[in-house]
N, C-alpha and C positions, 0 to 999 in steps of 0.2 A: 434399652430401658425396659423395666418390667411392666407388666400390664396394670399394676396398681398405682402407678404414678404417671403423670403426663404433664406436658407443657402445652398450654392453650395459646396458639397464636391468634389472639383476639383481633377482630377487624373493626371494632366500634359498634357492632350490632349487639343486640341483647338476646341472641339465640341461646337456647339452653346449653349449659356446660355439661360435659360428660360426668356421669355419676361415678365417683371414685370409690364408693363404699362397696365392699364385696358382700356377696350374699351371705346371710347368716350372721354378720357382725352386728353388734349393738350400735345403733345410730343415735347418739345423744345430741345431734345437731352439728352445724357447721360454724367454725370460728374463722373469720377472715383476718389475715395478717397483711399489713400494708407497710412496705418499705420501698424506697426509691430504687435501690440497687442491692443485689445480692452477689457477693463473692466470698469464697470460702475462708478468707483469712482476716476479715475485719472483726473487731471486738463486738460491735453491735450485731453483726451478722451471725457470729457464733452464739451469742446470747439468744437471738431470735430462734435459731435452729434448735437449740437445746430445749427452749420453752415449748416450741411447737411440737417437738417429738414427745415431750412429757404429756402434753394435752392430747395428742393423738393416742397415746397409750391408755388414756382414760376413756376412750370410746368416742372421741369427737373427730369429725372430718376437718381437714385442714385445707383452706384455700388461701393462696398467696397472690397478692397483686403487686407486681413489680415492673419496672421499666427494663431491667436486664437481669439475667440469671446466669452466673458462671458456675460450672461444676455440675456434679450429679444431683438429681432430684430424688429425695428420699421416697421410699415406697409408700404409696397412698397419698402423697401430696398432690394437690391440684394447683399448678402454677399458671397464673394468667398474666401474660406479657401485655402490658397496656400499650396500645399502638398509637402513640402520640409523638410528634416531632416539633422541635423549635430550635431557633438559632442560639438560644441561651438556656442554661440549666433552669433558671427560675421560671422561664416561660414554659419549659417542658413540665416542671412540677405543677404549675397551675393547670395545664391541660390534663395532666395525670389525675388531679383531684376531680376535675369536672367530668372526665370520662368515668372514673370510679363511682362518682355519685350516681350517674345514670345507670351504670351496670348494676349497682347494689339495689336500686329501686326495683329492678325487674328480677334480680337474683338475690333476695334478702338472705341474711345469715343471722345466727343467734347473737353474735357480738363482733365488733370491729376493733381490732387491736392495732395500734400504730407504733412503729419504731422510728418514724419521722413525724414531725409536727404537721398535721393537716386538720382542717375543721371536721367536726362531727364524729370524733372517735368515742367509743365507749371507754377504752383504756389506752393510756399512752405510756410507753416504756421510755423513761427520760434518760437516754444515753448521752445527750448533749447538754451543755450548760446553757444559761439564759442568753439568748441571742440579743435581746434588747440591751442587756447590761454590757455585753461585749461591744455592741455597736456604739453605745454612748460613752464608753471609756476608751475606745481605741480609734474611733473615726471622727472626722469633722462633721459639722452639721450638713455640709453639702452631700455627704454620703447618704443622708436620710431622704434626699430628694430622688434617689435612684429607684427604678422599678424593682430591682432586686431586694432592696431594703423593705419596700412597702409590702411585697409578697411575704417575705419571711417573718416580718413583724406581725402582719395580719394572721398568718398561719399560727404563730406562737400564741397570739392573743386568743385565737379560737380554741386553744387547748387549755390555757391557764386563766382566762378571764373569770371573774366571780360569777357571771351569769351562765357559765357553761357547766355541764354535769359530768364531764370527763373525769374519770378516776386516774390518778397519776402514780406510777411506780417509780420511785426515786432510788438512785444508786448512791447519791451523796446527800447527807444531811445538811452540808454547808450551803447547798444550792436552794434549799427550801425558803429561807428568809429572803433570798434574792428575788425569787419569783413572787413571793407575797408582796414585797415592796413595789414591784412594777405592776402587778396585775390584781392585787387584793385577793388572791386565791385563798379559799377556805382551807385551813390546815387539815381539816378532817378528810380532804380529798387526796392528801399525800399518803403514800404507803412506802415506808422505807424498807428496802430489800437488803438482806445480807449480801456480801460478795458471792460471786458464783464461780469459784475456781474449780476447774476440773482436776481430779486427783492424779491424772497422769503427769501433772507438773511437780509432784512431790519427788524429792530426791530418792533414787533407788539405791539398793545395796551395791550395784555395779557402776556407781557414778564414776569412779576412777577410770574404769575401762571405757565408758562412753566418752569421757573427756579426752582420753588418749586417741581414740579412733577418729573423733571429729577433728581434732587438731591436726592429725596426720592427713586427713582428707583436704584440709585447706592450707596445708603447709605452714602450720604454726607450731613453733617449738614449744616443748613443755615448760621451759622457763620463761617464755614470752608472756606478757600481760595481754589478755584479750578483753576488750571492752565490748559490750553488747547493747544495741538499741533495737527494740521491737515495737512496731506499731504502724499501721497504715495512716498516712497523713504526715509526711516528714516535716512539713512546715509547722503545724501546730505542736508536733512532738519535740521540736527544737533541735533538729539535726544540724542546723547551722551553728547553734550554740555549742553543740558537742564537737563539731569540727574545729571551731575556734579554740575550745578548751584543749583539745588534743594537740593542736599546733603550738599552744603556749607551754607545753611541757618542756623541761630542760632536755637538751639533746641526748644526754646520757639515759634519760628515761624514755624519751620519744622513740629512739631507735629500737627499744625493746617492747614497744606497745603497739597493738593492732586494734582496729575498730571494725566490727561487722554490724551493719544496719539492715534490718529485715522489715519489709513492709510493702504494701500494695500502693506504690506511688511512683511518680516520674523522678528518676535519679539525676537527670542531666544537669540541672542547676547546681546540685550539691557536689557533683563530680567536678564541675568548673570551680566551685568555691574551694574544694580540697586541693585542686591544682594550684590555684592562686596562693593558698596558704602553705604550699610545699609539703603536703601530707598525702598526696594522691596514692603513693605507694604503700601507705600505712592503713588504708581503708578498703572495704569491700561492701557494696550495696547489693542486697539480694531481694528478689521478689518474695511475696508471701509464700509460706510453705507449711507443710504439715508437721515437720519434726522439730518444732520449737523446743520441746523439752530437752533434746540433745544439746542445743546451744546454751540453754539455761544452766545445764550441768557442766558444760565445758568452759564457760567464760569465768572471768575473775571479778567483774563488776558490771552491774546494769547501770547505764547512764541514761537518765530520762529528764532532761531539762526542759520540760514542756512549757509552752506559752499558756495553754489552757488545757484542762483535763478534768472532765466531769467525775470520773472514777479513778482510772489508772489501774486496771486489773493486773497489768504486767508487773506492778510493784509487788503484789502479793504472790504472783506466780514465781517471780525471782526469789522472793524470800523463802517460800516453802521448798524451793529447789536448792537452797543453801547458797544463793548468789547475793552478795552484798549489793546495796542499792544507794545511788546518789540521784536524787530527784528534786524538782522544785516543790515547794510546800503548798502550791495551789492545787495539786492533784487531790481528788476526793478521798483516795485511800492513803494519802501521804501520812496521816496520823499513825497508821500501823507501823511505819518504819521507825518512828520515834518510840512508840509505846512498846514494841517488841524488841527493839534494839537490833535492827537488821541493816543499818546504814545511817546516812545523814541526809538532811534536807537543806536545800538552798533557800534561804529566807527571801521573802518579798519585801520591798520591790527587788526584782532580779537585777543583779549587777554581774556583768561578764567576768570582771576581775575576781570577784568572790567565787564564782563557779570554777574558774581556772585554778584558784588556790586550793579549793576544797577537793577537786579531782586529784591534784598532785599529792595532797596530804593523805587521801584515802589509799592511793596506790602504794605508798610506802609505809602505811600504818600497820603495826603489828596486830591491830584489832580486827583485821579482816577475818581471821579464823573464828573470833568470837561472834561477829555479825553472822557468819555462815551457820555456826552452831545454833544461834538463837532462832534463826529461821526454820531450821530442820525440827527443832524442839517445838516451835509454835505450830507446825503442821499437824502434830499429834493430838493437839487439844483444841484447835481453833474451830469456831463455827463459821466457816467461810466457804462451804462447799454445797449449800442447799438453796442458793438463790433461785434456781430454775424451778424447783419444787414449789417454793412459796409464790413465785410469780404465777405458776399454773393454778395454784389454789385461788388466787385473786381473780384470775380471768374466768375460771369456771364457776365461781361463786354466783349465787343469785343476786342480781342487781335490781333494787326496788324500782328505780326509775331510769331505764336505759336512755342513753343519749340518742338524738336523731341520727340515723345512719347516713351521714355525709351530704345527702342531696339538699338538706334544708339549711346548710350553713355556708353557702358560697358567700364570700365576704365582700369582694369589690367588683367582680365582673361576672358575666354569665347570667343565669336566671335562677330564681327561687319562686316556687308556687306552693303555698300551704295546701294541705290535703283538702280543706274546705272549699278551695277555689279551683281544684283540678278539673272538675266537671265543666267549669265555665271558661277556663283558659288552658291553652297548650303551649309548650315551650317554643314551638315553631312560629316565627313571626309574632312573638309575644308583645313586643312594643306596639306593633300596629293594632293588635287587638285592644290593648289598653287605651291607645290614642283614639280609638273609635267609640269609646264608651259614651253613653248619653246619661245625663243626670242633672242635678241641681248645680249650676255653675257658680263657684265662689271666686274664681279668678280666671280670666281668659286673656292672656298676653301672647305676643309673638313667640317668646322664648319659654313660657311656662303656663300650664293650665292646671287648675285645681277644681275638682268636682266631687259631689257626693252622689252615690248610687246605691241601689239595694240589690241583693242577690239572695234568693230563697228566704226572704224576710229579714235578712241581716243587712245593716247599713255599713258602708265603707267610704273612705275618702281616697281618691286617686290623685296623685301629683305626677304630671307628665312634663318632662323636660325635653325641649326640642333643640337644645344647643344655645349657648349664650352669645356666640359671636366673638370675633377677635377684638372688637372695640371694647366690650365689657371686660375682657381679660386684661387688655393693656391698661384700662382705667384703674382696675384693682391693683395691678402691679405697681403703677406709678404712685398710688396712694399707700404702698407698703403693705397690701393685704393679699392673701392668697385667694384667687377667685374660686367660687363654687360653681363647678362646671357640670355637675350631674346629681342624680339622686343618691349616688354612692355615699356622699357625706352624711345625709340623714340616716341612711341604712346603717352605717357604722355607728353613729351616735346612739340610735335606738337600741342596737345590739349591746353597746357598751353600758348603757344605763340599765338594761333589763335586770341585772343582778345586784344593783346597788341599793335597793330599797326605795328607789324613786319610781313612782307610777308614771307611765308615759304611754304613748300610742304603741299598739302591737302590730308590727308589720306582717303582712300575709302574702305579699307578692313584691318581687323586685326584679328588674332587669336593666342591663346596660350594654350598649353596643357602640362600636365605632372607635377609631384611634385618634381622629382629629380633635384636639381639646375644645375647639370652638364649635364643633358640630356633633358632639356626643348625644345620642338619643338614650334616654333612661326614664324609668318610672318607678314609683313605689306606691303600694296600696296598703293602707292601715285600717284596722277596725275603727268604727266611729265610737266616740265617747258619748253614750246615751245618758240622758237625765243628768246633765252637768250644766254648770254655769261658770262663765269666766269671772275671775276676781274683779276685773274692771267693771263688769255689769253688777256684780254683787255689791260693790261699794255704794252703788246708787239705790240699793234696796234697804228698807227699814229692818229686814230680817238679820242684817249684819250687826248684831249687838256686841257689846264690849267683850263678853266671854269668847264669842266666836272669833272676834278680831284678834284677841290675844293668841288663841290657838293657831290661827292662820299665820300670824307673824312668826311664831315659834317654828311652825312646820316649814315655812318658806326659807327661814334661816338655816334649818337643818338640810333642806334640799341644796341650797347654795354651798353649804359646807361640804356635803358629800361630793357634789360635782367638782368643786375646786380641789378637794383632796385627791380625787381620782384623776385629776389632770384634764377636766372638761370645762370649757367655758362656752356659754350659750350664744352670745353676740346679739341676741334680741330678748334680753331678760326682763320683760315687762309683765305687769299684772295680767294683761290680756292673754298671755300665753300660759296662765295657770287656770286649770278647770277643776272646780270642786264638785264632787259627787253629791247630788241633792237628795239622794235616797236616805242619807243619814247613816249609811253603813260604813263602819271603819274599814280601813284597808287591812291587809294581812300582816303588816309590820308593826306589831305591838299595839293595835287598836287605835292608831292615830287617824287623823282626818285623811280621807282618801282624796289627795290633791294631785292631779296629773299635770305634767309639764309637756307642752307640745311645741311644734315649729322649730325643730332642731336642724333644719337644712343648712344653716351657716355655722353650726357648732364646730369647735376645734377640740382635738384630743391630743394631749401630750403626756409626758411622764408627770410633770408638775405644771400647774397653771401660773404663768408669770404675773407679777403684780399689775402690770398694765391691763391685762385682760380681766383680772379680778375686779379692779377699779371700774372697768367698763361695765361689767355685769351688775355689780352692786349699785353703781351710780345710776344705771338705767332703771333698776328696780326702785330706788329711792325717788327718782323723778316721777315714775308712773304712780307713786303712792302719795305724792306731796299734797294732793287735793282730797285725800281720803280721811282727813281729820286726824292725822298722826300727832302724837305728842312726843316730847323728849323721852318720856318713860317708855314709849313704844320703841323708839330707836335703841335705847339701852337694852330692852328685851331682845331685840333682833341681834345686836352685837353679842350679847351673852350666849345666845343659842348658836351663833356662827363660829364662836371661838372653839379651838380644840379642847378636848376634855382635860380638866385640871388647870385650865388657864383662868386667872381671875380677871374680872371686868376692869378693875382699877389698873392692873398691870398692863392690860392690852391698850387701854385708852392712853396710857403714857408711852408704852413701847411702840405702838402702831399708830401714833398720832398722824404721821405723814400719810399713811394709807387712808385713814378715815377722813382727813382733810381733803384728799384728792377725790374721794367718793362724793363728798358734799359739793365740791366745786363742779364736778361733772354733772351732777343732778341739777344744779342751778343753771349751768350753761344750756342744758337741754330745755329747761323750763323757759328760759329767756328767749329761746328760738321761737316759742309759741306765744309768749306774753311780753308786753312792753316792760312791766315792772313786777317785782315780787310783792305779794300782799304781806301784811304785817305778820301773820301767823307763820307763813313759810320763811320769812326772814328770821324770825325768832328760832324756828325749828332748825335752820341750817347755820345758825350762829352769825348771820350777817346783819343783825339788828344792832350790833355793838359799834 
């Protein structure tokens, strides 16, 4: 290995890394690239390498954080092997992120670019489709109870949530509305890149000779049909579908057809499947290799029946090589196949019988020469070769407000300390330091403590969780509720609300430790809300005039609508948890009242809020306002502001009658738990005077 590149076998310390910049070179700063694994033949890995090389050529130093690196290291690259271990992949990825966070705190860089989804990136290269969408459309609800799901879902949210500043480089326009639907990502954060095909994939003038030599190498006759599959990850690429389609061919066609699959994956299960289908002698599975262009020019058809494919670069690579394509229409680049006329697409929903029939038709179709010629002609005029340059432009551009570099966005485990408290707390024994705090005690229980303290003239609230115990867990489960076992729930909810336009508490410290659900130790510290008053107290003051009351009703309804639209329900949605800024200063969201929502430790976050939990929230809110002098006009004002844009009040009262009746009944039930009877005004308000 040359002296300008090196592999750092990191030990978990934060010792200085060797400077890879040679004397006399212009140093424009260091760009850190993060990917879990590097091997030479993966599509994501090839894109990473081409982009990093382009950025290096512009005068930047390249540092790569990865768990494994296979193959040669380019000259000048600094590769840091992150030294973490775990029994599971998701456990290892979680430790990778925690280690990376600590390391970057002591060895900061100009920007952090991720090729896998992890919190705290400046820029993310979206090579993978939406994990949340795949999970909810392919797996049962039980899958979402697994630690694997929780980690990958949290990591994806830490890239795409509306409150995050990460810029996103997209390969597929089709995936943008999917992410927006699940996370409310601002569309301005998406940057659609063109395909990044390397020009060595274009058919060369000696294509016929390359075809003849490769076929001779693998013992394939010139008149035999060669099917090709290329792509690491045989499961998602649909190799099982390809084998079944091959086996379905008529004997006269099958005996003259061969399949070669190339990719960095375990072949054993697919070899067994081929044997059971009776086509083991018709297939060959090869590991990833450098000479893919030879296969593209030697084959007769690219078969790509993928289950999921964010882009599908190989579809374009085959097309410009003059190789006809049969692929599923879910691939990001599938539209090129139809638009250019280089093959056919298997429509969704996928049916194996249709795939089988389309394969047979294409193998005997006289259009194969037309499909091949269309692809070669397309290569001469297509704008599909400069993706890596555009990605480098985005990465090296000035970013007005860079994202925090990883350490500040640990989602569910570990520790986070904002810079303002780093002089007061350290990560070592962090929970014990918070538990020992002294201040004004607001709640002091065996399982939880809440207190207010000051540090350097600033006021903070600390919530310390000592473990809820098995009795509390079992009680909640028997009642059909998920127990709240740590401060992680409030931490997630506060992070989730931060970019929604809802004012809330700002967390400045968080930690969680332990594996026993009944004895997890955790804590969260938030900035105190100064010069505010709870709406419960405000209702008793004469200062709450009609104009202010109307504004408050509208704003509370807007907050409820945003929460429920974003899949959040509070579970303690009472007036006492709304705090109004008494300074009279409007918030930053359109000059509205600055109204903060607190006490989110029991909040739940889903894709959509079920009716049951929307009824619970709005019913609790109505109950807490029953004695605040509400009128029916006030209720109608709330409903109008709660409705989606463009929905008429009359239509909602008719269509959503069941929902609003349930809200009223819940409010009345809660009221009667504290009172023997309803007074006349409340009976009229809730429609129970009839």
